[in-house]
Z-matrix of the N, CA and C atoms (Angstrom, degrees):
N
C 1 1.443
C 2 1.525 1 109.35
N 3 1.323 2 117.19 1 130.55
C 4 1.453 3 122.34 2 -178.64
C 5 1.516 4 109.99 3 -89.12
N 6 1.331 5 116.47 4 134.53
C 7 1.462 6 120.55 5 178.22
C 8 1.516 7 109.91 6 -70.89
N 9 1.307 8 116.82 7 140.25
C 10 1.457 9 122.19 8 176.78
C 11 1.520 10 109.00 9 -81.19
N 12 1.345 11 118.28 10 153.59
C 13 1.452 12 120.52 11 -175.91
C 14 1.528 13 114.39 12 -55.29
N 15 1.329 14 119.43 13 -30.58
C 16 1.453 15 120.46 14 -176.82
C 17 1.513 16 113.01 15 -99.91
N 18 1.333 17 118.67 16 4.84
C 19 1.452 18 119.57 17 -177.70
C 20 1.526 19 110.09 18 -74.58
N 21 1.348 20 117.67 19 152.79
C 22 1.459 21 119.86 20 179.33
C 23 1.526 22 111.86 21 -59.56
N 24 1.332 23 116.26 22 -32.96
C 25 1.454 24 120.43 23 -177.91
C 26 1.522 25 111.97 24 -61.88
N 27 1.318 26 116.57 25 -31.09
C 28 1.465 27 119.60 26 -176.30
C 29 1.520 28 113.33 27 -91.31
N 30 1.320 29 117.79 28 -6.42
C 31 1.471 30 121.76 29 -177.17
C 32 1.523 31 111.48 30 55.01
N 33 1.327 32 117.46 31 30.92
C 34 1.459 33 121.11 32 179.16
C 35 1.512 34 114.48 33 80.00
N 36 1.331 35 118.35 34 -0.99
C 37 1.463 36 120.79 35 179.36
C 38 1.527 37 109.92 36 -81.41
N 39 1.315 38 117.27 37 142.87
C 40 1.466 39 120.97 38 177.16
C 41 1.532 40 110.41 39 -78.44
N 42 1.335 41 117.42 40 80.03
C 43 1.468 42 121.19 41 -172.36
C 44 1.521 43 113.47 42 -58.48
N 45 1.327 44 117.53 43 -39.64
C 46 1.469 45 119.10 44 179.47
C 47 1.532 46 110.88 45 -62.51
N 48 1.318 47 117.00 46 -42.74
C 49 1.471 48 120.27 47 179.91
C 50 1.525 49 110.92 48 -69.32
N 51 1.333 50 117.28 49 -38.95
C 52 1.463 51 120.44 50 177.15
C 53 1.526 52 109.79 51 -62.70
N 54 1.338 53 116.56 52 -44.68
C 55 1.466 54 120.73 53 179.44
C 56 1.531 55 110.63 54 -59.96
N 57 1.332 56 116.56 55 -46.55
C 58 1.469 57 120.28 56 -179.87
C 59 1.527 58 110.50 57 -63.78
N 60 1.336 59 117.45 58 -40.76
C 61 1.464 60 121.19 59 -179.89
C 62 1.528 61 110.84 60 -65.15
N 63 1.327 62 116.71 61 -42.08
C 64 1.469 63 119.90 62 178.27
C 65 1.521 64 111.37 63 -61.26
N 66 1.333 65 116.43 64 -46.66
C 67 1.478 66 119.50 65 179.15
C 68 1.527 67 110.97 66 -61.91
N 69 1.343 68 115.95 67 -45.21
C 70 1.469 69 120.32 68 -178.74
C 71 1.522 70 110.93 69 -61.57
N 72 1.334 71 117.37 70 -48.72
C 73 1.461 72 120.61 71 -176.57
C 74 1.529 73 111.93 72 -70.73
N 75 1.321 74 117.46 73 -34.52
C 76 1.471 75 120.14 74 177.13
C 77 1.528 76 109.51 75 -65.64
N 78 1.328 77 116.68 76 -42.74
C 79 1.463 78 121.22 77 178.31
C 80 1.524 79 110.45 78 -64.33
N 81 1.349 80 116.23 79 -44.68
C 82 1.462 81 120.49 80 178.71
C 83 1.521 82 111.17 81 -57.89
N 84 1.336 83 116.68 82 -40.29
C 85 1.464 84 121.06 83 -179.50
C 86 1.524 85 112.76 84 -77.42
N 87 1.332 86 117.10 85 -13.48
C 88 1.466 87 120.74 86 179.41
C 89 1.519 88 113.35 87 77.58
N 90 1.334 89 117.51 88 25.69
C 91 1.458 90 121.57 89 -178.88
C 92 1.524 91 111.26 90 -97.90
N 93 1.317 92 116.28 91 142.67
C 94 1.460 93 121.00 92 168.25
C 95 1.524 94 107.45 93 -77.91
N 96 1.331 95 116.58 94 168.80
C 97 1.461 96 120.14 95 174.67
C 98 1.523 97 110.28 96 -55.50
N 99 1.333 98 115.59 97 -46.61
C 100 1.467 99 120.40 98 -178.52
C 101 1.520 100 112.08 99 -60.69
N 102 1.334 101 116.70 100 -44.67
C 103 1.458 102 121.05 101 -178.04
C 104 1.526 103 111.21 102 -63.63
N 105 1.334 104 116.92 103 -46.03
C 106 1.459 105 119.17 104 -179.66
C 107 1.530 106 110.84 105 -65.50
N 108 1.322 107 117.16 106 -42.97
C 109 1.468 108 120.04 107 178.54
C 110 1.526 109 110.02 108 -58.57
N 111 1.324 110 116.75 109 -43.63
C 112 1.466 111 120.92 110 -179.83
C 113 1.527 112 110.82 111 -63.33
N 114 1.333 113 116.84 112 -46.37
C 115 1.465 114 120.81 113 -179.02
C 116 1.526 115 111.83 114 -63.68
N 117 1.345 116 116.01 115 -34.27
C 118 1.465 117 120.24 116 -178.54
C 119 1.529 118 112.03 117 -86.37
N 120 1.335 119 117.04 118 -12.14
C 121 1.453 120 120.43 119 -179.42
C 122 1.519 121 113.22 120 72.28
N 123 1.337 122 115.74 121 33.88
C 124 1.465 123 120.47 122 177.61
C 125 1.515 124 109.20 123 -124.22
N 126 1.321 125 116.74 124 164.50
C 127 1.462 126 120.99 125 179.29
C 128 1.525 127 109.75 126 -70.61
N 129 1.318 128 115.84 127 142.94
C 130 1.457 129 121.22 128 176.94
C 131 1.525 130 110.38 129 -59.04
N 132 1.340 131 117.65 130 -37.35
C 133 1.470 132 120.78 131 179.78
C 134 1.527 133 110.83 132 -64.43
N 135 1.325 134 117.52 133 -34.91
C 136 1.462 135 120.84 134 177.34
C 137 1.520 136 110.46 135 -64.35
N 138 1.330 137 115.84 136 -46.37
C 139 1.461 138 120.31 137 178.92
C 140 1.517 139 110.44 138 -63.19
N 141 1.307 140 117.60 139 -42.56
C 142 1.460 141 121.42 140 178.73
C 143 1.525 142 111.03 141 -59.42
N 144 1.335 143 116.67 142 -42.91
C 145 1.465 144 120.57 143 178.26
C 146 1.527 145 111.01 144 -63.92
N 147 1.321 146 116.32 145 -42.00
C 148 1.468 147 119.15 146 179.82
C 149 1.525 148 111.35 147 -64.21
N 150 1.329 149 116.86 148 -40.29
C 151 1.463 150 119.72 149 179.24
C 152 1.525 151 111.67 150 -70.36
N 153 1.331 152 117.72 151 -17.17
C 154 1.460 153 121.80 152 176.08
C 155 1.535 154 110.80 153 -95.47
N 156 1.330 155 117.12 154 9.04
C 157 1.468 156 123.45 155 -179.66
C 158 1.519 157 112.00 156 64.19
N 159 1.325 158 116.67 157 32.49
C 160 1.463 159 122.81 158 174.33
C 161 1.515 160 108.16 159 -118.26
N 162 1.303 161 116.49 160 165.23
C 163 1.460 162 119.93 161 177.72
C 164 1.511 163 111.44 162 91.31
N 165 1.312 164 114.41 163 176.91
C 166 1.468 165 121.86 164 -178.68
C 167 1.518 166 107.67 165 -128.01
N 168 1.330 167 117.54 166 91.51
C 169 1.466 168 119.04 167 -177.58
C 170 1.519 169 111.05 168 -67.44
N 171 1.314 170 116.33 169 129.41
C 172 1.456 171 121.69 170 175.97
C 173 1.512 172 111.00 171 -91.59
N 174 1.308 173 115.63 172 167.57
C 175 1.452 174 121.98 173 -179.19
C 176 1.523 175 111.84 174 -56.43
N 177 1.331 176 116.39 175 -45.15
C 178 1.461 177 120.01 176 -177.74
C 179 1.527 178 111.77 177 -64.00
N 180 1.341 179 115.60 178 -39.79
C 181 1.470 180 119.87 179 178.61
C 182 1.522 181 110.49 180 -64.80
N 183 1.330 182 116.58 181 -46.37
C 184 1.464 183 119.88 182 -178.98
C 185 1.533 184 110.29 183 -64.72
N 186 1.336 185 116.96 184 -38.55
C 187 1.464 186 120.58 185 178.72
C 188 1.532 187 110.15 186 -64.39
N 189 1.330 188 116.42 187 -45.91
C 190 1.467 189 120.56 188 -179.43
C 191 1.531 190 110.91 189 -61.47
N 192 1.327 191 116.87 190 -40.51
C 193 1.466 192 120.24 191 178.85
C 194 1.529 193 111.04 192 -66.71
N 195 1.333 194 117.01 193 -40.94
C 196 1.465 195 118.99 194 -179.62
C 197 1.531 196 110.68 195 -65.72
N 198 1.336 197 117.20 196 -38.05
C 199 1.471 198 120.45 197 177.78
C 200 1.528 199 109.93 198 -65.75
N 201 1.336 200 116.83 199 -45.61
C 202 1.470 201 120.49 200 -179.39
C 203 1.528 202 111.58 201 -63.17
N 204 1.339 203 116.76 202 -32.77
C 205 1.465 204 120.93 203 -179.51
C 206 1.526 205 112.88 204 -89.79
N 207 1.353 206 116.42 205 -6.49
C 208 1.456 207 122.01 206 -179.25
C 209 1.531 208 111.88 207 58.77
N 210 1.341 209 114.96 208 46.92
C 211 1.464 210 121.76 209 175.93
C 212 1.527 211 108.21 210 -134.38
N 213 1.314 212 117.93 211 154.88
C 214 1.467 213 119.27 212 175.29
C 215 1.530 214 109.64 213 -65.25
N 216 1.336 215 117.78 214 148.36
C 217 1.470 216 119.51 215 178.71
C 218 1.522 217 113.08 216 -55.10
N 219 1.323 218 117.41 217 -32.22
C 220 1.466 219 120.22 218 -179.73
C 221 1.522 220 112.10 219 -61.26
N 222 1.328 221 117.56 220 -27.20
C 223 1.468 222 120.88 221 177.90
C 224 1.520 223 110.67 222 -62.99
N 225 1.330 224 116.77 223 -31.63
C 226 1.462 225 120.77 224 -180.00
C 227 1.528 226 111.83 225 -90.48
N 228 1.329 227 116.91 226 -35.19
C 229 1.458 228 120.48 227 -175.49
C 230 1.519 229 113.27 228 -82.30
N 231 1.304 230 117.10 229 -37.02
C 232 1.457 231 120.77 230 -179.69
C 233 1.521 232 108.29 231 -142.66
N 234 1.346 233 115.90 232 70.38
C 235 1.463 234 118.98 233 -175.43
C 236 1.527 235 110.90 234 -62.66
N 237 1.313 236 116.09 235 151.79
C 238 1.467 237 119.03 236 179.19
C 239 1.517 238 110.78 237 -61.59
N 240 1.307 239 114.78 238 142.34
C 241 1.463 240 119.83 239 177.99
C 242 1.515 241 109.23 240 -84.28
N 243 1.316 242 116.84 241 148.73
C 244 1.460 243 119.10 242 178.63
C 245 1.529 244 111.04 243 -58.57
N 246 1.300 245 115.57 244 140.38
C 247 1.450 246 121.94 245 178.62
C 248 1.521 247 107.66 246 -111.28
N 249 1.301 248 115.80 247 131.61
C 250 1.460 249 120.71 248 176.38
C 251 1.519 250 107.49 249 -95.50
N 252 1.318 251 116.19 250 127.36
C 253 1.467 252 121.40 251 -179.44
C 254 1.512 253 108.04 252 -131.10
N 255 1.310 254 116.20 253 130.20
C 256 1.460 255 121.92 254 179.86
C 257 1.522 256 108.33 255 -116.84
N 258 1.322 257 116.01 256 132.40
C 259 1.461 258 121.90 257 171.20
C 260 1.518 259 105.38 258 -119.08
N 261 1.308 260 116.71 259 109.54
C 262 1.465 261 121.93 260 -179.21
C 263 1.525 262 110.68 261 -72.41
N 264 1.322 263 115.09 262 150.93
C 265 1.460 264 120.88 263 177.59
C 266 1.521 265 109.48 264 -53.23
N 267 1.315 266 116.31 265 131.94
C 268 1.451 267 121.57 266 179.29
C 269 1.519 268 113.39 267 88.28
N 270 1.329 269 117.35 268 -3.41
C 271 1.464 270 120.53 269 177.84
C 272 1.522 271 109.08 270 -109.50
N 273 1.302 272 117.10 271 174.09
C 274 1.457 273 121.78 272 -179.11
C 275 1.509 274 110.21 273 94.12
N 276 1.329 275 116.27 274 160.99
C 277 1.469 276 119.97 275 -178.91
C 278 1.530 277 110.95 276 -71.46
N 279 1.318 278 115.91 277 111.73
C 280 1.462 279 122.05 278 -178.20
C 281 1.519 280 109.57 279 -104.48
N 282 1.319 281 115.69 280 132.28
C 283 1.462 282 121.18 281 -179.61
C 284 1.526 283 108.26 282 -121.89
N 285 1.340 284 117.53 283 112.66
C 286 1.465 285 119.53 284 179.24
C 287 1.527 286 111.52 285 -80.87
N 288 1.310 287 115.05 286 151.46
C 289 1.458 288 120.79 287 174.19
C 290 1.520 289 109.01 288 -72.71
N 291 1.320 290 115.92 289 150.58
C 292 1.457 291 120.63 290 177.11
C 293 1.529 292 111.68 291 -87.50
N 294 1.348 293 117.08 292 -13.37
C 295 1.465 294 119.37 293 -173.74
C 296 1.524 295 114.08 294 -123.34
N 297 1.340 296 117.97 295 -5.23
C 298 1.459 297 120.54 296 -178.22
C 299 1.524 298 109.15 297 -144.96
N 300 1.324 299 116.58 298 161.03
C 301 1.462 300 121.15 299 175.66
C 302 1.518 301 107.31 300 -82.14
N 303 1.332 302 116.02 301 79.41
C 304 1.455 303 124.32 302 -168.74
C 305 1.518 304 106.48 303 -148.90
N 306 1.314 305 117.09 304 124.01
C 307 1.461 306 121.59 305 178.46
C 308 1.514 307 109.04 306 -127.32
N 309 1.337 308 116.50 307 130.46
C 310 1.461 309 122.39 308 178.03
C 311 1.528 310 107.85 309 -110.05
N 312 1.333 311 116.08 310 123.13
C 313 1.461 312 122.06 311 176.96
C 314 1.517 313 108.25 312 -108.19
N 315 1.334 314 115.89 313 119.93
C 316 1.457 315 120.58 314 179.64
C 317 1.527 316 108.89 315 -69.95
N 318 1.328 317 116.38 316 121.01
C 319 1.462 318 122.09 317 178.12
C 320 1.516 319 111.28 318 -95.84
N 321 1.337 320 116.71 319 -37.60
C 322 1.454 321 120.63 320 -177.85
C 323 1.511 322 109.02 321 -154.62
N 324 1.329 323 115.61 322 116.05
C 325 1.456 324 119.95 323 176.17
C 326 1.519 325 108.99 324 -77.56
N 327 1.287 326 115.91 325 155.17
C 328 1.453 327 121.10 326 -179.92
C 329 1.527 328 110.10 327 -64.61
N 330 1.334 329 116.98 328 121.96
C 331 1.467 330 118.67 329 178.34
C 332 1.523 331 110.37 330 -74.58
N 333 1.346 332 117.33 331 164.72
C 334 1.473 333 119.56 332 178.40
C 335 1.524 334 110.59 333 -54.92
N 336 1.309 335 115.87 334 135.31
C 337 1.457 336 120.85 335 179.12
C 338 1.522 337 113.61 336 90.12
N 339 1.321 338 118.07 337 -21.55
C 340 1.465 339 121.34 338 177.40
C 341 1.520 340 107.62 339 -102.88
N 342 1.297 341 115.70 340 162.81
C 343 1.451 342 118.88 341 -178.26
C 344 1.513 343 109.90 342 -137.34
N 345 1.343 344 114.87 343 69.65
C 346 1.459 345 120.18 344 177.09
C 347 1.515 346 109.39 345 -156.27
N 348 1.311 347 116.13 346 152.28
C 349 1.456 348 122.82 347 173.44
C 350 1.522 349 106.86 348 -128.39
N 351 1.324 350 115.85 349 151.02
C 352 1.463 351 122.22 350 -176.91
C 353 1.517 352 108.90 351 -123.18
N 354 1.345 353 117.33 352 127.49
C 355 1.459 354 122.84 353 -176.99
C 356 1.528 355 111.27 354 -127.75
N 357 1.324 356 115.22 355 149.76
C 358 1.456 357 122.69 356 169.23
C 359 1.519 358 105.99 357 -105.76
N 360 1.330 359 117.56 358 125.05
C 361 1.464 360 121.75 359 -176.86
C 362 1.520 361 110.79 360 -107.99
N 363 1.324 362 114.92 361 136.30
C 364 1.456 363 122.06 362 170.48
C 365 1.518 364 105.60 363 -117.02
N 366 1.324 365 116.18 364 118.34
C 367 1.463 366 121.19 365 -172.06
C 368 1.524 367 108.62 366 -128.03
N 369 1.329 368 116.71 367 132.16
C 370 1.457 369 121.79 368 178.54
C 371 1.528 370 109.73 369 -117.81
N 372 1.339 371 117.35 370 152.65
C 373 1.466 372 120.18 371 178.83
C 374 1.530 373 111.22 372 -57.37
N 375 1.301 374 115.05 373 152.54
C 376 1.459 375 121.39 374 -178.93
C 377 1.512 376 108.86 375 135.99
N 378 1.292 377 116.28 376 -141.37
C 379 1.466 378 120.73 377 -179.49
C 380 1.525 379 110.37 378 -63.89
N 381 1.332 380 116.59 379 137.51
C 382 1.470 381 118.94 380 177.52
C 383 1.519 382 110.57 381 -72.89
N 384 1.309 383 116.30 382 157.35
C 385 1.476 384 122.30 383 173.04
C 386 1.521 385 105.69 384 -94.77
N 387 1.333 386 116.58 385 95.25
C 388 1.452 387 121.85 386 178.42
C 389 1.519 388 108.39 387 -89.99
N 390 1.332 389 116.31 388 128.91
C 391 1.464 390 121.65 389 -177.04
C 392 1.520 391 110.83 390 -112.79
N 393 1.317 392 114.67 391 136.86
C 394 1.458 393 120.11 392 170.84
C 395 1.526 394 108.05 393 -70.78
N 396 1.329 395 117.63 394 161.32
C 397 1.469 396 120.00 395 178.36
C 398 1.530 397 111.64 396 -59.33
N 399 1.322 398 115.62 397 140.35
C 400 1.460 399 122.04 398 174.49
C 401 1.533 400 108.15 399 -88.53
N 402 1.320 401 117.06 400 -170.48
C 403 1.460 402 121.70 401 179.99
C 404 1.521 403 111.16 402 -53.99
N 405 1.339 404 117.92 403 146.67
C 406 1.467 405 120.54 404 176.89
C 407 1.526 406 111.08 405 -54.68
N 408 1.320 407 116.12 406 137.30
C 409 1.460 408 121.85 407 179.16
C 410 1.513 409 113.77 408 91.62
N 411 1.339 410 118.15 409 -1.46
C 412 1.468 411 120.57 410 179.88
C 413 1.525 412 109.71 411 -74.16
N 414 1.327 413 115.84 412 134.13
C 415 1.461 414 122.70 413 173.22
C 416 1.517 415 107.27 414 -122.81
N 417 1.320 416 117.18 415 137.04
C 418 1.460 417 121.23 416 176.30
C 419 1.525 418 108.88 417 -108.97
N 420 1.338 419 114.42 418 139.52
C 421 1.469 420 122.60 419 178.17
C 422 1.527 421 106.15 420 -120.39
N 423 1.322 422 117.25 421 125.37
C 424 1.458 423 121.79 422 -175.51
C 425 1.523 424 109.59 423 -125.15
N 426 1.336 425 115.82 424 130.74
C 427 1.472 426 121.94 425 174.55
C 428 1.517 427 106.95 426 -123.38
N 429 1.332 428 116.79 427 127.02
C 430 1.461 429 121.59 428 -179.58
C 431 1.526 430 108.90 429 -85.81
N 432 1.326 431 115.28 430 129.39
C 433 1.463 432 120.45 431 177.60
C 434 1.518 433 111.74 432 -94.58
N 435 1.339 434 116.48 433 -43.88
C 436 1.471 435 121.45 434 -178.91
C 437 1.527 436 108.34 435 -147.97
N 438 1.330 437 115.55 436 152.19
C 439 1.458 438 120.52 437 177.75
C 440 1.518 439 112.58 438 81.51
N 441 1.327 440 114.53 439 -161.66
C 442 1.458 441 120.92 440 179.29
C 443 1.522 442 107.51 441 -136.07
N 444 1.335 443 114.77 442 147.98
C 445 1.459 444 120.38 443 -176.42
C 446 1.523 445 109.59 444 -142.85
N 447 1.316 446 115.13 445 150.92
C 448 1.465 447 122.46 446 172.33
C 449 1.525 448 104.71 447 -111.42
N 450 1.337 449 117.35 448 114.03
C 451 1.462 450 120.03 449 -172.07
C 452 1.518 451 111.06 450 -144.24
N 453 1.335 452 114.51 451 164.32
C 454 1.452 453 121.35 452 176.55
C 455 1.508 454 110.86 453 119.50
N 456 1.333 455 116.85 454 -158.04
C 457 1.462 456 120.61 455 -179.97
C 458 1.533 457 110.41 456 -57.52
N 459 1.335 458 116.74 457 138.82
C 460 1.471 459 119.68 458 -177.69
C 461 1.512 460 112.37 459 -58.27
N 462 1.330 461 117.63 460 -32.48
C 463 1.460 462 119.56 461 -177.70
C 464 1.531 463 112.94 462 -86.62
N 465 1.320 464 118.92 463 -4.16
C 466 1.470 465 120.88 464 -179.44
C 467 1.538 466 111.04 465 -158.76
N 468 1.362 467 117.92 466 59.19
C 469 1.462 468 119.69 467 -179.03
C 470 1.528 469 111.65 468 -69.29
N 471 1.334 470 115.00 469 160.06
C 472 1.458 471 122.13 470 -176.37
C 473 1.526 472 108.47 471 -120.33
N 474 1.340 473 117.02 472 138.11
C 475 1.467 474 120.94 473 175.40
C 476 1.530 475 108.66 474 -83.79
N 477 1.336 476 115.45 475 130.06
C 478 1.462 477 121.71 476 -177.17
C 479 1.517 478 110.63 477 -128.57
N 480 1.344 479 115.34 478 150.72
C 481 1.455 480 121.65 479 175.92
C 482 1.522 481 110.33 480 -124.10
N 483 1.341 482 116.77 481 -176.16
C 484 1.463 483 121.23 482 -177.17
C 485 1.532 484 112.33 483 -52.50
N 486 1.341 485 115.06 484 129.56
C 487 1.457 486 121.18 485 178.92
C 488 1.509 487 114.64 486 86.76
N 489 1.337 488 117.79 487 -12.44
C 490 1.465 489 120.51 488 179.76
C 491 1.524 490 110.27 489 -72.65
N 492 1.327 491 115.73 490 146.70
C 493 1.467 492 123.73 491 179.42
C 494 1.517 493 109.09 492 -121.29
N 495 1.332 494 115.58 493 141.48
C 496 1.457 495 121.97 494 178.28
C 497 1.525 496 108.54 495 -139.26
N 498 1.311 497 116.26 496 135.39
C 499 1.460 498 122.86 497 173.54
C 500 1.517 499 106.85 498 -121.42
N 501 1.344 500 115.96 499 134.77
C 502 1.461 501 119.09 500 -178.15
C 503 1.527 502 109.85 501 -153.56
N 504 1.341 503 117.05 502 159.11
C 505 1.464 504 120.58 503 -179.88
C 506 1.530 505 110.56 504 -67.97
N 507 1.313 506 115.91 505 120.39
C 508 1.460 507 120.65 506 176.68
C 509 1.516 508 111.92 507 -84.67
N 510 1.336 509 116.16 508 -4.29
C 511 1.464 510 119.66 509 178.69
C 512 1.532 511 111.45 510 -94.56
N 513 1.332 512 115.38 511 15.28
C 514 1.462 513 122.90 512 172.00
C 515 1.523 514 107.40 513 -123.33
N 516 1.350 515 119.15 514 158.43
C 517 1.465 516 119.22 515 176.62
C 518 1.532 517 109.93 516 -56.77
N 519 1.347 518 116.91 517 134.08
C 520 1.455 519 120.37 518 -178.15
C 521 1.526 520 110.06 519 -142.21
N 522 1.333 521 114.37 520 167.82
C 523 1.457 522 119.84 521 -172.29
C 524 1.519 523 111.39 522 -140.21
N 525 1.321 524 114.92 523 161.38
C 526 1.464 525 122.21 524 173.54
C 527 1.521 526 107.13 525 -150.14
N 528 1.339 527 116.44 526 121.55
C 529 1.471 528 121.07 527 -178.83
C 530 1.510 529 109.01 528 -139.10
N 531 1.320 530 116.21 529 125.78
C 532 1.467 531 121.20 530 177.74
C 533 1.520 532 109.75 531 -71.55
N 534 1.318 533 115.11 532 139.63
C 535 1.458 534 120.88 533 176.49
C 536 1.524 535 111.07 534 -106.00
N 537 1.344 536 116.46 535 -9.65
C 538 1.463 537 122.93 536 178.07
C 539 1.525 538 108.99 537 -140.00
N 540 1.330 539 117.37 538 149.19
C 541 1.465 540 119.35 539 174.21
C 542 1.536 541 110.38 540 -63.52
N 543 1.318 542 115.19 541 150.49
C 544 1.464 543 119.98 542 176.90
C 545 1.516 544 114.65 543 75.47
N 546 1.313 545 117.06 544 22.28
C 547 1.464 546 120.03 545 -179.94
C 548 1.541 547 109.83 546 -74.03
N 549 1.328 548 115.19 547 132.82
C 550 1.463 549 121.09 548 176.01
C 551 1.515 550 109.50 549 -132.08
N 552 1.335 551 114.86 550 148.25
C 553 1.450 552 121.42 551 -178.87
C 554 1.522 553 108.97 552 -145.29
N 555 1.317 554 115.73 553 161.43
C 556 1.458 555 122.52 554 168.51
C 557 1.527 556 105.91 555 -113.28
N 558 1.339 557 115.37 556 130.69
C 559 1.452 558 122.29 557 -177.81
C 560 1.527 559 108.97 558 -120.23
N 561 1.329 560 116.45 559 127.54
C 562 1.448 561 121.13 560 172.08
C 563 1.523 562 107.12 561 -112.60
N 564 1.333 563 115.56 562 122.26
C 565 1.456 564 121.29 563 175.01
C 566 1.514 565 107.35 564 -99.07
N 567 1.307 566 115.65 565 116.69
C 568 1.472 567 122.50 566 -177.61
C 569 1.521 568 107.46 567 -106.55
N 570 1.325 569 115.49 568 124.22
C 571 1.459 570 121.48 569 -178.35
C 572 1.519 571 109.03 570 -111.42
N 573 1.328 572 117.16 571 129.81
C 574 1.461 573 119.55 572 178.04
C 575 1.501 574 110.54 573 -109.50
């Protein structure tokens, strides 16, 4: 049975949210239960109980866990709630290419700590959108929604259709050219 946030057992702490935050941050850091417990200087059973939303986490325990996970204590005590964001078709900051019939609409900028951007592409036949290499370590992920496109490394592009996915090095010269009118894609630029 999970303690409710206002129950005496929880001392007013949001145990379910703390448990979810601990699991999320431990997974993000790539630590096992044992590894995180060792780094924080707490018993593995204590950490296991906290991740199951049981127990009574004290200030020192929460501080030790936040230090071991390299996050502020507030990330564990009052983690951010999911935000729902909608960008309707035709809205959002759209930037057209100067040399091709290609428009990239930013759907989601990379939040602090993450290194990716998400774009909706509208591509029409004609001149290809040839891109110079981006920062070293950049990978692009492309999913075709409608139409057909020739995309990927400039020296070895791949023809894709609706539902097809392509991943390629964005730190090399690359291209994107619509083969049909009304071609749309989703592009994720991942920066390492």
